[in-house]
VOKETI-699664 format. One record per residue: residue number from 1; residue in one letter; chain; x negated, y, z of N, C-alpha, C in turn. Coordinates in pm, whole numbers, plus 50000, padded with zeros to 5 digits. Each point is the difference from the previous one (the first is absolute). Layout:
% residues N
+-----+--------+--------+-------+-------+-------+-------+-------+-------+-------+-------+-------+
! num ! residu ! chaine !   n_X !   n_Y !   n_Z !  ca_X !  ca_Y !  ca_Z !   c_X !   c_Y !   c_Z !
+-----+--------+--------+-------+-------+-------+-------+-------+-------+-------+-------+-------+
! NUM !      A !      A !     X !     Y !     Z !     X !     Y !     Z !     X !     Y !     Z !
...
+-----+--------+--------+-------+-------+-------+-------+-------+-------+-------+-------+-------+
This chain:
% residues 110
+-----+--------+--------+-------+-------+-------+-------+-------+-------+-------+-------+-------+
! num ! residu ! chaine !   n_X !   n_Y !   n_Z !  ca_X !  ca_Y !  ca_Z !   c_X !   c_Y !   c_Z !
+-----+--------+--------+-------+-------+-------+-------+-------+-------+-------+-------+-------+
!   1 !      M !      A ! 50319 ! 48581 ! 48607 ! 50061 ! 49874 ! 49964 ! 50151 ! 50016 ! 50009 !
!   2 !      T !      A ! 50070 ! 49946 ! 49903 ! 50145 ! 50013 ! 50000 ! 50063 ! 49898 ! 50094 !
!   3 !      L !      A ! 50127 ! 50020 ! 50026 ! 50072 ! 49911 ! 50090 ! 50005 ! 49859 ! 49944 !
!   4 !      S !      A ! 50023 ! 49986 ! 49871 ! 50007 ! 49866 ! 49941 ! 49866 ! 49928 ! 50007 !
!   5 !      E !      A ! 49889 ! 50073 ! 49982 ! 49868 ! 49938 ! 50011 ! 49974 ! 49953 ! 50143 !
!   6 !      E !      A ! 50038 ! 50082 ! 50097 ! 49980 ! 49962 ! 50139 ! 50085 ! 49879 ! 50038 !
!   7 !      L !      A ! 50124 ! 49997 ! 49951 ! 50086 ! 49884 ! 50027 ! 49946 ! 49874 ! 49934 !
!   8 !      S !      A ! 49946 ! 50012 ! 49879 ! 49944 ! 49882 ! 49934 ! 49875 ! 49951 ! 50073 !
!   9 !      K !      A ! 49918 ! 50091 ! 50053 ! 49884 ! 49958 ! 50078 ! 50043 ! 49928 ! 50128 !
!  10 !      L !      A ! 50106 ! 50052 ! 50062 ! 50052 ! 49932 ! 50119 ! 50049 ! 49860 ! 49967 !
!  11 !      S !      A ! 50071 ! 49985 ! 49890 ! 50049 ! 49868 ! 49963 ! 49886 ! 49906 ! 49965 !
!  12 !      E !      A ! 49891 ! 50052 ! 49939 ! 49882 ! 49918 ! 49973 ! 49935 ! 49952 ! 50130 !
!  13 !      L !      A ! 49992 ! 50090 ! 50097 ! 49944 ! 49962 ! 50130 ! 50085 ! 49895 ! 50070 !
!  14 !      R !      A ! 50131 ! 50013 ! 49988 ! 50089 ! 49900 ! 50060 ! 49984 ! 49867 ! 49929 !
!  15 !      A !      A ! 49990 ! 50002 ! 49866 ! 49986 ! 49876 ! 49923 ! 49868 ! 49931 ! 50029 !
!  16 !      S !      A ! 49894 ! 50078 ! 50026 ! 49870 ! 49939 ! 50030 ! 49990 ! 49951 ! 50144 !
!  17 !      G !      A ! 50098 ! 50035 ! 50082 ! 50000 ! 49955 ! 50139 ! 49935 ! 50097 ! 50096 !
!  18 !      A !      A ! 49957 ! 50116 ! 49950 ! 49935 ! 50099 ! 50087 ! 50102 ! 50070 ! 50090 !
!  19 !      L !      A ! 50126 ! 50004 ! 49956 ! 50107 ! 50062 ! 50080 ! 50108 ! 49897 ! 50028 !
!  20 !      S !      A ! 50048 ! 50001 ! 50123 ! 50114 ! 49915 ! 50033 ! 50128 ! 50068 ! 49950 !
!  21 !      E !      A ! 50111 ! 49928 ! 50009 ! 50128 ! 50058 ! 49957 ! 50037 ! 50123 ! 50083 !
!  22 !      E !      A ! 49975 ! 49994 ! 50132 ! 50032 ! 50114 ! 50086 ! 49912 ! 50121 ! 49967 !
!  23 !      E !      A ! 49870 ! 49975 ! 49978 ! 49910 ! 50109 ! 49966 ! 50038 ! 50062 ! 49866 !
!  24 !      F !      A ! 50036 ! 49915 ! 49903 ! 50041 ! 50049 ! 49870 ! 50126 ! 50087 ! 50011 !
!  25 !      A !      A ! 50097 ! 49952 ! 50079 ! 50125 ! 50074 ! 50015 ! 49977 ! 50135 ! 50068 !
!  26 !      S !      A ! 49915 ! 50002 ! 50103 ! 49977 ! 50127 ! 50069 ! 49920 ! 50097 ! 49913 !
!  27 !      A !      A ! 49901 ! 49950 ! 49925 ! 49923 ! 50086 ! 49911 ! 50088 ! 50055 ! 49888 !
!  28 !      K !      A ! 50087 ! 49916 ! 49948 ! 50091 ! 50044 ! 49894 ! 50095 ! 50108 ! 50053 !
!  29 !      A !      A ! 50052 ! 49979 ! 50121 ! 50090 ! 50098 ! 50061 ! 49927 ! 50133 ! 50022 !
!  30 !      R !      A ! 49874 ! 49995 ! 50045 ! 49923 ! 50123 ! 50020 ! 49979 ! 50074 ! 49868 !
!  31 !      L !      A ! 49968 ! 49925 ! 49895 ! 49984 ! 50063 ! 49869 ! 50128 ! 50065 ! 49951 !
!  32 !      L !      A ! 50110 ! 49929 ! 50014 ! 50127 ! 50055 ! 49953 ! 50044 ! 50118 ! 50085 !
!  33 !      N !      A ! 49977 ! 49995 ! 50132 ! 50035 ! 50113 ! 50086 ! 49913 ! 50121 ! 49969 !
!  34 !      A !      A ! 49873 ! 49977 ! 49972 ! 49911 ! 50112 ! 49966 ! 50042 ! 50062 ! 49868 !
!  35 !      Q !      A ! 50043 ! 49916 ! 49906 ! 50044 ! 50051 ! 49869 ! 50126 ! 50085 ! 50014 !
!  36 !      T !      A ! 50097 ! 49954 ! 50082 ! 50122 ! 50078 ! 50017 ! 49973 ! 50128 ! 50079 !
!  37 !      A !      A ! 49906 ! 49994 ! 50094 ! 49967 ! 50120 ! 50077 ! 49933 ! 50104 ! 49911 !
!  38 !      S !      A ! 49912 ! 49956 ! 49910 ! 49935 ! 50097 ! 49912 ! 50095 ! 50049 ! 49892 !
!  39 !      A !      A ! 50097 ! 49917 ! 49963 ! 50096 ! 50042 ! 49898 ! 50101 ! 50099 ! 50056 !
!  40 !      S !      A ! 50019 ! 49999 ! 50131 ! 50097 ! 50091 ! 50060 ! 49949 ! 50143 ! 50008 !
!  41 !      G !      A ! 49872 ! 50020 ! 49969 ! 49945 ! 50135 ! 49999 ! 49895 ! 50018 ! 50107 !
!  42 !      P !      A ! 49927 ! 50110 ! 49992 ! 49894 ! 50023 ! 50097 ! 50056 ! 50036 ! 50137 !
!  43 !      R !      A ! 49924 ! 49964 ! 50101 ! 50039 ! 50036 ! 50136 ! 49974 ! 50148 ! 50021 !
!  44 !      A !      A ! 50066 ! 50056 ! 50099 ! 49988 ! 50144 ! 50025 ! 49861 ! 50038 ! 50049 !
!  45 !      D !      A ! 49928 ! 49910 ! 50068 ! 49871 ! 50034 ! 50056 ! 49883 ! 49965 ! 49908 !
!  46 !      E !      A ! 50023 ! 49944 ! 49882 ! 49891 ! 49962 ! 49911 ! 49917 ! 50118 ! 49953 !
!  47 !      P !      A ! 50057 ! 50115 ! 49963 ! 49914 ! 50112 ! 49960 ! 49911 ! 50048 ! 50114 !
!  48 !      V !      A ! 50050 ! 49997 ! 50121 ! 49921 ! 50043 ! 50115 ! 49884 ! 49903 ! 50022 !
!  49 !      I !      A ! 50029 ! 49872 ! 49993 ! 49896 ! 49899 ! 50020 ! 49896 ! 50010 ! 49890 !
!  50 !      A !      A ! 50044 ! 50018 ! 49877 ! 49905 ! 50013 ! 49889 ! 49914 ! 50125 ! 50017 !
!  51 !      G !      A ! 50059 ! 50108 ! 50049 ! 49923 ! 50123 ! 50023 ! 49897 ! 49984 ! 50109 !
!  52 !      V !      A ! 50036 ! 49932 ! 50107 ! 49905 ! 49978 ! 50109 ! 49888 ! 49907 ! 49955 !
!  53 !      N !      A ! 50033 ! 49896 ! 49925 ! 49897 ! 49909 ! 49953 ! 49908 ! 50064 ! 49898 !
!  54 !      A !      A ! 50048 ! 50101 ! 49927 ! 49919 ! 50067 ! 49899 ! 49918 ! 50115 ! 50059 !
!  55 !      F !      A ! 50022 ! 50036 ! 50125 ! 49930 ! 50113 ! 50062 ! 49853 ! 49965 ! 50022 !
!  56 !      R !      A ! 49913 ! 50076 ! 49938 ! 49855 ! 49982 ! 50011 ! 49936 ! 50136 ! 50020 !
!  57 !      R !      A ! 49883 ! 50000 ! 50066 ! 49924 ! 50124 ! 50012 ! 49938 ! 50034 ! 49864 !
!  58 !      S !      A ! 49998 ! 50126 ! 49966 ! 49950 ! 50044 ! 49870 ! 49848 ! 50006 ! 50001 !
!  59 !      R !      A ! 49940 ! 49960 ! 49888 ! 49855 ! 50015 ! 49985 ! 49966 ! 50130 ! 49927 !
!  60 !      S !      A ! 50095 ! 50052 ! 49925 ! 49971 ! 50121 ! 49922 ! 50044 ! 50128 ! 50070 !
!  61 !      D !      A ! 50113 ! 49998 ! 50069 ! 50053 ! 50119 ! 50068 ! 49976 ! 49984 ! 50149 !
!  62 !      R !      A ! 49876 ! 50028 ! 50043 ! 49967 ! 49979 ! 50140 ! 49912 ! 50113 ! 50052 !
!  63 !      V !      A ! 50020 ! 50028 ! 50127 ! 49912 ! 50092 ! 50070 ! 49920 ! 49920 ! 50102 !
!  64 !      L !      A ! 50068 ! 49920 ! 50081 ! 49932 ! 49911 ! 50093 ! 50022 ! 49854 ! 49960 !
!  65 !      G !      A ! 50119 ! 49949 ! 50028 ! 50025 ! 49859 ! 49977 ! 50092 ! 49968 ! 49885 !
!  66 !      G !      A ! 50060 ! 50100 ! 49938 ! 50091 ! 49976 ! 49890 ! 50142 ! 49971 ! 50042 !
!  67 !      V !      A ! 50030 ! 50016 ! 50128 ! 50135 ! 49971 ! 50050 ! 50102 ! 50095 ! 49939 !
!  68 !      C !      A ! 49970 ! 50130 ! 50002 ! 50096 ! 50098 ! 49947 ! 50018 ! 49985 ! 49850 !
!  69 !      G !      A ! 49894 ! 49968 ! 49927 ! 50012 ! 49977 ! 49857 ! 50086 ! 49878 ! 49970 !
!  70 !      G !      A ! 49985 ! 49895 ! 50080 ! 50084 ! 49882 ! 49982 ! 50145 ! 50026 ! 50035 !
!  71 !      M !      A ! 50022 ! 50077 ! 50105 ! 50138 ! 50034 ! 50037 ! 50062 ! 50090 ! 49894 !
!  72 !      A !      A ! 49921 ! 50087 ! 49940 ! 50052 ! 50087 ! 49894 ! 50045 ! 49916 ! 49880 !
!  73 !      R !      A ! 49921 ! 49901 ! 49964 ! 50036 ! 49915 ! 49886 ! 50122 ! 49915 ! 50033 !
!  74 !      A !      A ! 50010 ! 49954 ! 50123 ! 50112 ! 49912 ! 50038 ! 50131 ! 50076 ! 50013 !
!  75 !      T !      A ! 49994 ! 50128 ! 50043 ! 50124 ! 50074 ! 50026 ! 50034 ! 50102 ! 49894 !
!  76 !      G !      A ! 49903 ! 50040 ! 49918 ! 50027 ! 50103 ! 49901 ! 49982 ! 50142 ! 50053 !
!  77 !      V !      A ! 49961 ! 50014 ! 50125 ! 49973 ! 50131 ! 50060 ! 49851 ! 50029 ! 49982 !
!  78 !      E !      A ! 49965 ! 50125 ! 49973 ! 49860 ! 50037 ! 49979 ! 49914 ! 49963 ! 50122 !
!  79 !      S !      A ! 49874 ! 49967 ! 49975 ! 49912 ! 49957 ! 50108 ! 49969 ! 50114 ! 50097 !
!  80 !      W !      A ! 49998 ! 50126 ! 49952 ! 49973 ! 50111 ! 50091 ! 50110 ! 50015 ! 50103 !
!  81 !      V !      A ! 50123 ! 49959 ! 49965 ! 50110 ! 50007 ! 50096 ! 49976 ! 49898 ! 50112 !
!  82 !      W !      A ! 49954 ! 49881 ! 49962 ! 49971 ! 49898 ! 50102 ! 49884 ! 50043 ! 50088 !
!  83 !      R !      A ! 49899 ! 50063 ! 49940 ! 49886 ! 50048 ! 50079 ! 50044 ! 50107 ! 50099 !
!  84 !      L !      A ! 50087 ! 50090 ! 49953 ! 50053 ! 50104 ! 50088 ! 50081 ! 49939 ! 50113 !
!  85 !      L !      A ! 50082 ! 49901 ! 49969 ! 50082 ! 49934 ! 50101 ! 49912 ! 49932 ! 50106 !
!  86 !      F !      A ! 49896 ! 49930 ! 49957 ! 49910 ! 49936 ! 50096 ! 49927 ! 50104 ! 50084 !
!  87 !      A !      A ! 49962 ! 50114 ! 49940 ! 49933 ! 50106 ! 50075 ! 50093 ! 50061 ! 50105 !
!  88 !      V !      A ! 50126 ! 50023 ! 49963 ! 50096 ! 50055 ! 50096 ! 50024 ! 49900 ! 50114 !
!  89 !      L !      A ! 50013 ! 49872 ! 49964 ! 50018 ! 49899 ! 50104 ! 49877 ! 49987 ! 50089 !
!  90 !      F !      A ! 49882 ! 50026 ! 49944 ! 49879 ! 49996 ! 50080 ! 49999 ! 50112 ! 50103 !
!  91 !      I !      A ! 50049 ! 50117 ! 49960 ! 50004 ! 50113 ! 50093 ! 50093 ! 49970 ! 50117 !
!  92 !      F !      A ! 50109 ! 49931 ! 49973 ! 50096 ! 49966 ! 50105 ! 49969 ! 49862 ! 50056 !
!  93 !      A !      A ! 49919 ! 49996 ! 50103 ! 49970 ! 49881 ! 50080 ! 49915 ! 49896 ! 49929 !
!  94 !      G !      A ! 49939 ! 50033 ! 49888 ! 49909 ! 49907 ! 49934 ! 50065 ! 49882 ! 49932 !
!  95 !      A !      A ! 50130 ! 50003 ! 49983 ! 50070 ! 49887 ! 49939 ! 49960 ! 49981 ! 49855 !
!  96 !      G !      A ! 49970 ! 50108 ! 49930 ! 49959 ! 49991 ! 49859 ! 49869 ! 49927 ! 49983 !
!  97 !      L !      A ! 49906 ! 50027 ! 50089 ! 49871 ! 49933 ! 49993 ! 50015 ! 49851 ! 50028 !
!  98 !      L !      A ! 50079 ! 49967 ! 50101 ! 50022 ! 49859 ! 50032 ! 50069 ! 49927 ! 49885 !
!  99 !      A !      A ! 50102 ! 50061 ! 49943 ! 50071 ! 49937 ! 49888 ! 49908 ! 49985 ! 49880 !
! 100 !      Y !      A ! 49920 ! 50103 ! 49970 ! 49908 ! 49993 ! 49887 ! 49897 ! 49890 ! 50019 !
! 101 !      I !      A ! 49943 ! 49990 ! 50118 ! 49898 ! 49897 ! 50026 ! 50060 ! 49861 ! 49990 !
! 102 !      L !      A ! 50121 ! 49981 ! 50053 ! 50064 ! 49869 ! 49991 ! 50030 ! 49963 ! 49855 !
! 103 !      L !      A ! 50048 ! 50096 ! 49922 ! 50025 ! 49973 ! 49858 ! 49868 ! 49973 ! 49926 !
! 104 !      W !      A ! 49895 ! 50069 ! 50036 ! 49870 ! 49980 ! 49938 ! 49950 ! 49859 ! 50027 !
! 105 !      I !      A ! 50025 ! 49951 ! 50120 ! 49953 ! 49866 ! 50038 ! 50086 ! 49890 ! 49935 !
! 106 !      F !      A ! 50131 ! 50015 ! 50004 ! 50088 ! 49889 ! 49963 ! 50050 ! 50000 ! 49856 !
! 107 !      V !      A ! 49993 ! 50112 ! 49929 ! 50047 ! 50003 ! 49861 ! 49881 ! 49967 ! 49909 !
! 108 !      P !      A ! 50014 ! 49902 ! 49914 ! 49886 ! 49965 ! 49913 ! 49977 ! 50104 ! 49892 !
! 109 !      S !      A ! 49878 ! 50006 ! 49952 ! 49965 ! 50092 ! 49892 ! 50039 ! 49940 ! 49867 !
! 110 !      E !      A ! 50026 ! 50086 ! 49901 ! 50039 ! 49949 ! 49869 ! 49884 ! 49942 ! 49925 !
+-----+--------+--------+-------+-------+-------+-------+-------+-------+-------+-------+-------+
């Protein structure tokens, strides 16, 4: 929805009595502030947030849970490199196994 459409909906709500003058003014200010914030350009952390939100376990490139396949797709590094990294971390104090199990539990499948 465009900014003008949203502002016209707000004015319709105010005219129908669903919004008071204060509510209308604050909603209009939020819309205008959001528009100027998005017009100023993307934030520095948006690609990172988008990458984390897009991270899913792979259904096609999997040996156990698909964690390494999903990390390969998210980072651009081959999945065998991630498997090797988890294996090396497993040898050193079992941290790789713990990290893999936690990712298997908490990262959703695609």
